[in-house]
N, C-alpha and C positions, 0 to 999 in steps of 0.2 A: 504494500500500500504506500509506504513512504517513498519507495523507488519511483512509483508512478507519479506522485506529486512532484518530486524533484525533477523528473523529466518534463512535466508540464511547465514548471517554473523556468527551466532552462530554455525551453522552446518559445516561451512568451517573449523574451527579449528584454532590453533595458527599460525600466520604468513601468513594466507591466507585471501583473500577478495573475496567473492562470489565463493568460491571453486576453485580459480585459484592459482597455485603455482607460484608467481610472480618471484621468483628467477630463477626457471627453464625457465620461459617465457623469461626473460632477457638473459639467456645463449643462448637460441635458436635464439633470435633476433640478438644478437651480432655475433654469428657464421654465420648466414645467411647474415648479412651486410658485414662482412669481406670476405666471399666467393664471394659475388656480386662484391665487389671492386676488388678482385683478378682476376676474370674473365674479367671484363671491362679493367683493366690495361694490362692484358696479350694480349687481342685482340687489344687494342690501340697500344701497343708496336709493335705487329706484323705488323699492318698497317704502322706505322712509319718506321720500318725497311725495308718494301717493298718499301716505297717511297725513302729511302736512297739508296737502291740498284739500283734504277733507271732503265733505259731501257737497261743498259749494263748487268744486272743480275749478279752482283758481288756475288760470292758464299757464303761468310760469312754472310752478312746481309740477303740474301735470305734464307739461312738455318736457321738462328736465327728466322726469321719471321715465317717460317713454324713450328718451335719448339714452338713458342708462340701460334700459332693457335692450335696446337695439345694440349697444356696445357689447353687452354680455352675450347676447345671442349671436352677434357677428363673430365674436371670439370663439364661441363654441363651434359654429359652422366652419370657421377657418381651421380649427384644430381637427375637425372631422375630415376636411379636405386634405390636410397634410397626412393624416393617418391612412385613408382609404386610397389605395393605388389606382383604382378604376376611375377616379375623378381627375387624374393627371393626363 
């Protein structure tokens, strides 16, 4: 078992463990984490702005809320476009 692990580490090359480029992995992780936070914040802000608009449907908070929903939805659709290869 240890011999197989040492072969994998030697085959991986400099700066890699088990054939994984950890620098690139961290970049992907951080971008995905930031995008997730951005989508959640945009959606939450949209909900809060709709609550502020109240039943009187004031135009500025209502429009801003729909803009936030559009940003969140657009980010989700763009992520799906990136993931699904048939869309390219």
